[in-house]
C-alpha positions in Angstrom: -1.7 3.5 107.7 -3.0 6.3 110.4 0.2 7.9 111.0 1.2 7.7 107.6 -2.9 10.2 107.0 -1.5 12.0 110.0 1.8 12.9 108.4 0.4 13.6 105.2 -2.9 16.3 106.7 0.5 17.5 108.6 3.0 18.4 105.5 -0.3 20.0 103.5 -0.7 22.3 107.2 -4.2 20.3 108.1 -2.7 19.6 110.9 0.3 20.8 113.5 2.6 18.0 115.4 4.7 18.5 118.8 6.9 15.7 119.7 8.3 15.1 122.9 11.7 13.9 124.0 10.8 10.7 125.9 11.6 7.5 125.8 9.4 6.4 124.3 8.5 9.1 122.0 5.7 11.3 121.6 3.6 13.4 119.9 0.7 14.8 119.9 -2.1 16.5 117.3 -3.9 19.3 117.0 -6.2 21.5 114.6 -4.4 24.8 113.4 -6.3 27.5 111.8 -6.8 26.2 108.6 -8.1 22.7 110.2 -10.8 24.3 111.8 -12.0 25.5 108.4 -12.5 22.1 107.0 -15.9 21.4 109.0 -17.6 24.1 107.0 -16.3 23.3 103.9 -17.1 20.0 104.3 -20.9 20.7 105.5 -21.4 23.1 102.4 -20.2 21.2 100.0 -22.3 17.8 100.9 -24.8 20.7 100.8 -24.6 20.8 96.8 -24.2 16.9 96.2 -28.1 15.5 96.0 -28.5 12.2 97.0 -27.6 8.4 96.0 -31.0 6.4 95.3 -30.7 3.5 96.3 -32.5 0.2 94.5 -32.4 -2.6 96.6 -28.1 -3.1 97.6 -27.3 -0.9 94.9 -26.6 2.9 95.2 -27.1 4.6 91.8 -25.9 7.5 90.4 
């Protein structure tokens, strides 16, 4: 599942993958400039979402 997730993000341009011709094959992932913009985007998005109210163990909208 982790490999599939990394491949989706590579396809979307959020991470880059460097592949090394070794036995066994090895690949490394890193953030390109687009990937470095995500933390600030997520932080700003979370700031706009009101906190959920909880009652006991249930989360209410």
